[in-house]
C-alpha positions, 0 to 999 in steps of 0.5 A: 610711330617713335619706334620707326622713326628711330630705326627708320622706317615706316610704322607699315613696315613695322608691321609686317614684322609684328602682328600688333603693338602688344607683340612688339612691347612684348620683344622690347621687355625682353631686354628687361631680362639681362639684370635678372641673368647677371644678378643670377650670374653674380649670385650664384657664386655665394650659394652653398647649398640647395636652400640658397639657390632656391630662395637666391633665384628667387631674390634676384628675380624678385629684384628685377621684378619689382624693378620693371614690373609693366615689364614682367607682368607682359613676360611672365604672366599676359599670355594672351598671344600664343605667337608671344609665348613661344619666345618665353618658352625658349626662355623656360628652357633653361629651367626644364619647364615653359610656365611659371609654376613650372620653373619654380617646381624644377627647382623644388625637384632639385631640394627633391632630389638633395633630400632637402624636402618630400615631394608632397611638400615641394608641391605645397612649396612649389604653390605657396612659393608662387602665390605669396610672390603673385600676391607681392608683385601685385601690389607693386602692379597696382600700387607702384614702388620708389626706387628706394622702397624696392630693396625693403619689399624685396627683403619682405618677400624673401623673409616670408619665403624663408618662414615657408622653406623652413616649415616645409623643409624635412632637411635645412642642411644648415639654411638659416634664411637668405640673408642670415647666410649672406651676413654670416659669409661676409 
């Protein structure tokens, strides 16, 4: 009703365009992707190799997801309405696939193509990265997080992801950890 009032129409008019409140909220949540896209554009200027890219995308994503957990949960994990999934398919097409796990595996394939990881280990990296992220994200969803705690939580996630990368990579190509790389560059 509040949204209808702000738009100067009736609640009934909104339902002509949206099947449910959750669909409307889904489209409202799309706005939070702007921060992620801005972070990616800024960060990619500093990336030097495939591992910087791989871990850097996770860094940008987790920064925004931990800031806006309800929106990111709605956008990436609540695929209960087939109609809502269509909008996210467009977003995922930027990564060449239409699902969360597939997006990560597309990045793993780039690491494989660069000779930085075997196919077998890329499959393991994909599984472990996504499960690790979902565990951190569930903690944020269940327990909440204060703004001043976000950076520390993101750093913990990225440090854990770096351990997995270093254990599975066949060639680190000079990569020694996401935050260490950034400190050395500055």
